C-alpha positions in Angstrom: -126.2 10.2 -88.0 -123.0 11.6 -89.7 -123.2 15.3 -90.3 -122.4 14.9 -94.0 -125.4 15.8 -96.2 -126.6 14.2 -99.4 -125.8 16.9 -102.0 -127.5 18.1 -105.1 -131.1 17.9 -104.0 -133.3 20.9 -105.1 -133.1 22.3 -101.5 -129.3 22.0 -101.3 -129.0 23.6 -104.7 -131.2 26.4 -103.5 -129.0 26.8 -100.3 -125.9 27.1 -102.4 -127.5 29.7 -104.7 -128.7 31.7 -101.6 -125.2 31.6 -100.1 -123.8 33.0 -103.3 -126.4 35.7 -103.5 -125.7 36.6 -99.9 -122.0 36.9 -100.6 -122.7 39.1 -103.7 -124.9 41.3 -101.6 -122.3 41.6 -98.9 -119.6 42.7 -101.3 -121.9 45.1 -103.1 -122.1 48.5 -101.5 -125.5 49.5 -102.9 -127.7 46.5 -101.8 -130.5 47.6 -99.4 -130.2 46.2 -95.9 -133.8 45.0 -96.1 -132.9 42.8 -99.2 -129.9 41.4 -97.3 -132.1 40.6 -94.3 -134.7 38.8 -96.6 -131.9 36.8 -98.2 -130.7 35.7 -94.8 -134.2 34.6 -93.8 -134.6 32.6 -97.0 -131.2 31.0 -96.4 -132.1 30.1 -92.8 -135.3 28.5 -93.9 -133.7 26.5 -96.8 -130.6 25.4 -94.9 -132.4 24.4 -91.8 -135.1 22.2 -93.5 -133.1 19.0 -94.0 -131.5 19.2 -90.5 -134.9 19.6 -88.9 -136.4 16.7 -90.9 -133.4 14.6 -89.9 -133.9 15.5 -86.2 -137.6 15.0 -86.1 -137.7 11.7 -88.0 -137.7 8.5 -86.0 -134.2 7.3 -85.5 -132.9 4.6 -87.8 -131.9 1.1 -86.5 -128.3 0.3 -85.7 -127.9 -2.0 -88.8 -129.1 0.9 -91.0 -126.8 3.3 -89.3 -123.9 0.9 -89.8 -124.8 0.5 -93.5 -124.8 4.2 -93.9 -121.4 4.6 -92.2 -120.0 1.8 -94.3 -121.3 3.3 -97.5 -120.1 6.8 -96.8 -116.6 5.7 -95.7 -116.1 3.2 -98.6 -113.7 4.2 -101.4 -116.0 3.7 -104.4 -113.5 5.3 -106.8 -110.8 2.8 -105.9 -113.3 -0.1 -106.1 -114.2 0.9 -109.7 -110.5 1.4 -110.5 -109.8 -2.2 -109.4 -112.6 -3.5 -111.7 -114.8 -4.7 -108.9 -117.8 -2.6 -110.1 -118.9 -1.8 -113.7 -119.6 1.8 -112.8 -118.1 4.3 -110.5 -120.8 4.6 -107.9 -121.1 7.9 -105.9 -121.6 7.4 -102.2 -124.3 10.1 -102.4 -126.6 7.5 -104.1 -127.5 6.1 -100.7 -131.1 6.5 -99.7 -130.4 8.0 -96.3 -132.3 8.3 -93.0 -135.3 10.4 -93.8 -136.1 8.8 -97.1 -135.5 5.3 -95.6 -138.0 6.0 -92.8 -140.5 7.3 -95.4 -140.3 4.1 -97.4 -140.7 2.1 -94.2 -143.8 4.2 -93.3 -145.2 3.6 -96.8 -144.8 -0.1 -96.3 -146.7 0.1 -93.0 -149.5 2.3 -94.5 -150.0 0.1 -97.5 -149.7 -3.0 -95.4 -147.4 -4.5 -98.0 -146.1 -8.0 -97.7 -144.2 -8.3 -100.9 -141.9 -5.6 -102.3 -139.9 -5.3 -105.5 -137.0 -3.0 -105.6 -135.2 -2.1 -108.9 -131.8 -0.7 -108.1 -130.5 -1.5 -104.6 -127.1 0.3 -104.4 -125.8 -0.7 -100.9 -129.1 -1.9 -99.6 -130.2 1.0 -97.3 -133.6 1.4 -98.9 -134.0 -2.4 -99.1 -133.3 -2.9 -95.3 -135.5 0.2 -94.5 -138.5 -1.4 -96.3 -137.8 -4.8 -94.9 -138.0 -3.4 -91.4 -141.6 -2.3 -92.2 -142.6 -5.7 -93.6 -144.4 -8.4 -91.4 -142.4 -11.4 -90.3 -143.5 -13.4 -93.4 -142.9 -10.5 -95.8 -140.3 -10.6 -98.5 -138.4 -8.1 -100.6 -136.8 -8.9 -104.0 -134.0 -6.5 -104.9 -132.8 -6.2 -108.5 -129.2 -5.1 -108.6 -126.8 -5.0 -111.6 -123.6 -5.0 -109.6 -122.7 -8.3 -107.9 -120.2 -6.4 -105.7 -123.1 -4.5 -104.0 -124.8 -7.7 -103.0 -121.6 -8.9 -101.3 -121.2 -5.4 -99.8 -124.7 -5.4 -98.2 -125.1 -9.0 -97.2 -123.0 -9.0 -94.0 -125.1 -6.1 -92.6 -128.3 -7.7 -93.7 -127.2 -10.8 -91.7 -126.9 -8.7 -88.6 -130.5 -7.5 -88.8 -133.5 -9.6 -87.8 -135.1 -8.3 -91.0 -132.3 -9.1 -93.4 -133.7 -12.6 -94.0 -136.7 -11.0 -95.8 -134.4 -9.7 -98.5 -133.5 -11.6 -101.7 -131.0 -9.9 -104.0 -131.1 -10.9 -107.7 -128.0 -9.7 -109.6 -127.9 -9.0 -113.3 -130.1 -7.1 -115.7 -133.2 -5.8 -113.9 -135.3 -6.3 -117.0 -134.3 -9.9 -117.2 -135.3 -10.4 -113.6 -138.6 -8.6 -114.2 -139.3 -11.0 -117.1 -138.5 -14.0 -114.9 -140.8 -12.7 -112.2 -143.6 -12.0 -114.6 -143.3 -15.5 -116.2 -143.6 -17.0 -112.7 -146.8 -15.0 -112.1 -145.2 -13.0 -109.2 -147.0 -9.9 -107.9 -145.9 -7.2 -105.4 -147.7 -4.8 -103.1 -145.1 -2.2 -103.5 -142.5 -1.5 -106.2 -139.6 0.9 -105.6 -137.6 2.1 -108.7 -134.2 3.7 -108.2 -132.0 2.5 -111.1 -130.8 3.7 -114.5 -132.9 6.7 -115.3 -133.2 6.1 -119.1 -135.0 2.8 -118.3 -137.5 4.2 -115.8 -140.3 4.3 -118.5 -139.4 0.7 -119.6 -139.5 -0.7 -116.1 -142.7 1.2 -115.3 -144.5 0.0 -118.4 -143.4 -3.6 -118.0 -144.6 -3.7 -114.4 -148.0 -2.3 -115.3 -148.4 -4.3 -118.5 -147.5 -7.6 -116.8 -149.5 -7.0 -113.6 -146.4 -7.2 -111.4 -148.0 -4.6 -109.3 -150.9 -6.1 -107.3 -154.4 -4.7 -107.5 -154.3 -1.6 -105.1 -150.5 -1.8 -104.9 -148.2 1.3 -104.9 -145.2 2.2 -107.0 -142.6 4.6 -105.7 -140.0 6.1 -108.0 -136.9 7.9 -106.7 -135.1 11.0 -108.0 -138.1 12.5 -109.8 -137.0 16.0 -109.1 -133.4 15.3 -109.9 -131.6 18.4 -108.7 -134.5 20.5 -110.1 -133.4 19.7 -113.6 -136.8 18.2 -114.4 -138.4 21.6 -114.5 -135.6 24.1 -115.1 -135.2 25.5 -118.6 -132.2 24.9 -120.8 -131.3 21.5 -119.2 -129.0 19.3 -121.2 -128.2 16.7 -118.6 -129.3 13.3 -119.9 -130.6 12.0 -116.6 -132.5 15.2 -116.0 -134.1 14.9 -119.4 -134.9 11.2 -118.9 -136.7 12.0 -115.7 -138.5 14.9 -117.1 -139.8 12.6 -119.9 -140.7 10.0 -117.3 -142.6 12.4 -115.1 -144.6 13.7 -118.0 -145.3 10.2 -119.3 -146.8 9.1 -115.9 -148.7 12.4 -115.6 -150.4 11.7 -118.9 -150.9 8.0 -118.3 -154.7 7.4 -117.7 -154.0 4.1 -116.0 -152.6 5.8 -112.9 -152.6 8.8 -110.6 -149.5 10.1 -108.9 -148.1 12.7 -106.6 -144.4 13.8 -106.4 -143.3 14.3 -102.8 -140.4 16.8 -102.6 -138.4 14.7 -100.2 -134.7 14.9 -100.9 -134.5 14.5 -104.7 -138.2 13.7 -105.1 -140.3 10.5 -104.7 -143.2 9.8 -107.0 -146.0 7.8 -105.4 -148.1 6.1 -108.1 -151.2 4.0 -107.9 -153.6 2.5 -110.5 -156.9 4.3 -111.0 -160.0 2.2 -110.4 -160.5 -0.7 -112.7 -163.9 0.6 -113.6 -162.4 3.8 -114.9 -159.7 1.9 -116.8 -162.3 -0.3 -118.5 -164.3 2.8 -119.5 -161.2 4.3 -121.0 -160.3 1.3 -123.0 -163.9 0.3 -123.8 -163.2 -3.2 -122.7 -166.0 -5.7 -123.1 -166.7 -6.6 -119.5 -169.8 -7.5 -117.5 -170.2 -4.3 -115.5 -172.0 -5.6 -112.4 -171.5 -6.0 -108.6 -169.0 -8.8 -109.1 -166.9 -6.6 -111.3 -167.3 -3.3 -109.3 -167.8 -4.8 -105.9 -171.0 -4.4 -103.8 -171.4 -0.7 -103.2 -168.2 -0.2 -105.1 -166.3 -2.0 -102.4 -163.9 -5.0 -103.1 -164.4 -8.0 -100.9 -161.7 -7.2 -98.3 -163.3 -3.7 -97.9 -166.6 -5.4 -97.2 -165.0 -7.2 -94.3 -163.8 -4.0 -92.6 -165.7 -2.9 -89.5 -164.8 0.7 -89.4 -167.2 2.7 -87.2 -169.0 -0.4 -85.9 -169.7 -1.0 -82.2 -169.1 -4.5 -80.9 -169.1 -6.3 -77.6 -167.6 -9.7 -76.7 -168.6 -11.6 -73.5 -166.1 -13.8 -71.9 -163.5 -11.6 -73.5 -161.0 -11.7 -70.6 -159.2 -14.8 -71.9 -159.2 -17.6 -74.5 -161.6 -17.5 -77.4 -163.3 -14.3 -76.3 -160.0 -12.4 -76.1 -159.1 -13.6 -79.6 -162.5 -12.4 -80.9 -162.1 -9.0 -79.2 -158.7 -8.5 -80.9 -159.9 -9.7 -84.3 -162.9 -7.3 -84.3 -160.8 -4.4 -83.1 -158.1 -5.0 -85.7 -160.6 -4.6 -88.5 -161.9 -1.3 -87.1 -164.6 -2.0 -84.6 -164.9 -0.3 -81.2 -164.9 -3.1 -78.7 -166.5 -3.5 -75.3 -164.6 -6.2 -73.4 -167.0 -8.0 -71.1 -166.0 -10.5 -68.5 -166.9 -11.7 -65.0 -163.3 -11.0 -63.9 -162.8 -7.2 -63.8 -159.0 -7.4 -63.9 -159.0 -9.7 -67.0 -161.5 -7.4 -68.8 -159.4 -4.4 -68.1 -156.2 -6.1 -69.2 -157.6 -7.0 -72.6 -159.1 -3.5 -73.0 -155.6 -2.2 -72.3 -154.1 -4.5 -74.9 -156.6 -3.2 -77.5 -155.9 0.4 -76.6 -152.2 -0.2 -77.1 -153.0 -1.4 -80.6 -155.0 1.7 -81.4 -158.4 0.2 -80.8 -161.1 2.2 -79.1 -162.1 -0.2 -76.3 -163.8 -0.2 -72.9 -164.0 -2.9 -70.2 -167.3 -4.0 -68.6 -167.7 -6.3 -65.6 -170.8 -8.5 -65.9 -172.2 -11.8 -65.0 -174.3 -12.8 -68.1 -176.4 -15.3 -66.1 -178.0 -12.3 -64.3 -180.5 -10.3 -66.3 -179.7 -7.0 -64.5 -176.0 -7.4 -65.5 -176.9 -8.1 -69.1 -179.2 -5.0 -69.4 -176.6 -2.8 -67.6 -174.0 -4.0 -70.1 -176.2 -3.1 -73.1 -177.1 0.2 -71.6 -173.5 1.1 -70.9 -172.4 0.4 -74.5 -175.3 2.3 -76.0 -174.7 5.2 -73.6 -171.0 5.2 -74.5 -171.2 4.7 -78.3 -174.8 5.2 -79.3 -175.4 1.8 -80.9 -174.5 -1.9 -81.0 -173.8 -3.4 -84.4 -172.1 -6.6 -83.3 -173.0 -8.8 -80.4 -170.5 -11.6 -79.8 -172.0 -13.8 -77.1 -169.1 -16.1 -76.2 -169.1 -16.5 -72.4 -169.6 -20.1 -71.3 -168.6 -22.7 -68.7 -168.0 -26.5 -68.7 -168.2 -28.9 -65.8 -167.6 -32.6 -66.3 -169.5 -35.4 -64.6 -171.1 -38.7 -65.4 -174.7 -38.3 -66.4 -175.9 -40.3 -63.4 -173.9 -38.1 -61.1 -174.8 -34.7 -62.7 -176.5 -32.6 -60.0 -179.3 -30.2 -60.6 -176.9 -27.5 -59.3 -174.4 -28.3 -62.0 -177.1 -28.5 -64.7 -178.6 -25.2 -63.7 -175.3 -23.4 -63.4 -174.2 -24.6 -66.8 -177.5 -23.7 -68.5 -177.7 -20.3 -66.7 -174.5 -19.2 -68.4 -174.4 -21.1 -71.6 -178.0 -21.0 -72.7 -180.0 -18.7 -70.5 -177.2 -16.1 -70.5 -176.8 -16.3 -74.3 -180.5 -15.9 -74.8 -180.7 -12.8 -72.5 -177.7 -11.2 -74.4 -179.3 -12.0 -77.7 -182.6 -10.6 -76.6 -181.2 -7.4 -75.1 -178.8 -6.7 -78.0 -181.5 -7.7 -80.5 -183.9 -5.1 -79.2 -181.3 -2.4 -79.9 -180.5 -3.9 -83.3 -184.1 -4.2 -84.4 -184.6 -0.5 -83.7 -181.5 0.2 -85.7 -182.6 -2.1 -88.6 -179.1 -3.6 -88.5 -177.1 -6.0 -86.4 -174.9 -9.1 -86.3 -175.2 -11.5 -83.5 -172.5 -14.2 -83.2 -173.0 -16.9 -80.5 -170.3 -19.3 -79.5 -171.7 -22.9 -79.5 -169.4 -26.0 -79.7 -168.6 -29.0 -81.7 -170.4 -30.7 -78.8 -173.6 -29.6 -80.5 -172.9 -32.0 -83.3 -171.2 -35.0 -81.6 -170.7 -36.3 -78.2 -167.0 -35.6 -77.4 -165.3 -38.3 -75.5 -163.9 -39.8 -73.3 -164.9 -36.9 -71.0 -168.5 -36.8 -69.8 -170.2 -33.5 -70.0 -173.9 -33.9 -70.3 -175.0 -30.5 -69.2 -172.4 -28.7 -71.5 -173.2 -30.7 -74.6 -177.0 -30.2 -74.1 -176.6 -26.5 -73.4 -174.5 -25.9 -76.5 -177.0 -27.8 -78.7 -179.5 -25.4 -77.3 -177.4 -22.4 -78.4 -177.5 -23.7 -82.0 -181.3 -24.1 -82.0 -181.5 -20.6 -80.3 -179.4 -19.2 -83.1 -181.4 -20.9 -85.8 -184.7 -19.7 -84.4 -183.6 -16.1 -83.9 -181.8 -16.1 -87.3 -185.1 -16.9 -89.1 -187.2 -14.5 -87.0 -185.0 -11.4 -87.3 -183.3 -11.6 -90.8 -186.1 -9.7 -92.6 -185.6 -6.8 -90.1 -181.9 -6.6 -90.7 -180.5 -8.6 -87.8 -178.4 -11.7 -88.7 -177.9 -14.4 -86.0 -175.2 -17.1 -86.5 -173.0 -19.1 -84.3 -169.5 -20.6 -84.3 -168.8 -24.2 -83.1 -165.1 -24.6 -82.2 -163.5 -27.9 -81.7 -161.2 -28.5 -78.7 -159.2 -25.4 -78.3 -155.6 -25.3 -77.0 -155.8 -23.3 -73.8 -153.7 -23.4 -70.6 -156.6 -25.4 -69.0 -156.0 -28.2 -71.6 -152.5 -28.7 -70.3 -153.6 -29.0 -66.7 -152.5 -32.2 -64.9 -156.1 -33.6 -64.9 -156.7 -33.2 -68.6 -153.2 -34.0 -69.9 -153.9 -37.7 -70.3 -156.8 -36.9 -72.6 -155.0 -34.8 -75.1 -153.5 -37.7 -77.0 -156.9 -39.3 -77.2 -158.4 -36.1 -78.6 -155.6 -35.7 -81.1 -156.2 -39.2 -82.5 -159.8 -38.2 -83.2 -158.9 -35.0 -85.1 -158.0 -35.4 -88.9 -156.0 -32.1 -88.7 -153.7 -33.8 -86.1 -153.7 -30.8 -83.7 -155.9 -28.9 -81.4 -157.5 -25.6 -82.5 -155.7 -22.4 -81.7 -157.8 -19.3 -80.8 -156.4 -17.6 -83.8 -157.9 -20.3 -86.0 -161.3 -18.8 -85.1 -160.6 -15.1 -85.6 -161.4 -14.9 -89.4 -164.8 -16.5 -88.8 -165.9 -14.0 -86.3 -164.8 -11.1 -88.6 -166.7 -12.7 -91.5 -169.9 -13.2 -89.5 -169.6 -9.6 -88.1 -169.1 -8.0 -91.6 -171.3 -7.1 -94.5 -169.7 -9.9 -96.4 -172.0 -12.4 -94.6 -175.2 -10.5 -95.2 -177.0 -13.5 -96.7 -176.1 -15.9 -93.9 -178.4 -16.4 -90.9 -179.1 -19.2 -88.5 -175.9 -20.9 -89.5 -173.7 -23.0 -87.3 -170.1 -22.5 -88.6 -168.1 -25.5 -87.5 -164.3 -25.1 -87.1 -163.0 -28.3 -85.5 -160.2 -29.7 -87.8 -162.6 -32.4 -89.1 -163.2 -34.0 -85.7 -167.0 -34.2 -86.2 -166.5 -36.1 -89.5 -165.0 -39.2 -87.9 
């Protein structure tokens, strides 16, 4: 980063005042040495803060660094003189490294997908936030000066995140009205524009629901060179921001905190809708639909924070996808597989994503292995809340050629193994008074897939469904819900093997969706069945097969 600092923040003003005080003390013969020493300490603390924050903050990307260099070196005075900009723009308006990374962090924390920025300048803040957005995220930037869009676009184009940014030039209020008329909503709004209009932007955003439920609004420059709280201030921008801060502070619709970063960032969020309705005495039906069950909105009810889960057959394919899905929404996950290396690899994947995970090697067709698996999990985490019994095998043969060995091997894993897992986990859950068991069945429990011949597989999976239904009715009144998922034909490496490749086109012709299932198509289902959102579902076979069983 260039050494040049962004001037005129409260800290930098304080540094200048301390320097002057130190100079006065040095030229005055009657200043106690202790006072001079204390002034120096105060100066060291104040002058070192920004440098330390800069050093300790994650480094910016090269496109951001290039945008900073381009902004600082640009002759904005000459540009204005030539009539290319309506206003003479000070280069110090750039957001900068630390604030840019802060905005990016807020995007990550809030899990925002759609961002609205009012006042872009040269696009440093826009690109910083875009870097924090997911691949399908978008940022709409409102900018009065067309010149600034042309200035920033070449650098946006060099960044893989630049495509997420759409710049709308012209009056910001006109753009806001267009967005509101189109029913647009945003997860985060960042305001850094003309200070006199802050209150107008703020009110329009809230009054027209441009800020999504549980969204966050960030407002820049809220400390404005300390002029918002110093007495005898006549600066128009300082007075406008003082008025804005007080307005937000008094607004019962929101709560806010001002973070003293650079020139101050206000972070604002709506208070709960229940509190807002009480304040306005709105005529609403105050019930669980309005408040949420236990005061939790529907997405919160699908979180699994603090829950303990295991997934069998989690070393690959559907089981691996289930393990990731459960971990991503907060569960601790035991990755169970017959293959030790595969189980450890998936547990490592989860660990890298911040999920608390362990690997367990087990053959679920063996009762001793199943009990050891359950005992290990309870010993490690003290409970089992979610049992995902997914492990299974499939061997194809014509019915007249199906051997007892093939039949027994298939049933030992697919049905007997699933039963043993249900029973062992169920005993723990019944003592707890709570549990979610999710078995993997198959579309083959509903239809006879063809042209492949798989008698033992089809029959075993039909048994899994009946097992699920029976346990679901027996245990529901004791807090244990048992359901199953029946996937269609899932696109795995095995499907593309030379022996099965000729069948793929036949299968596709039987699927209304026109494609095979991906393991990711099944992840939301396992989260739903594992969560409190499915508390009234039991003994259900949730079919996810692209419509294949309907033809």
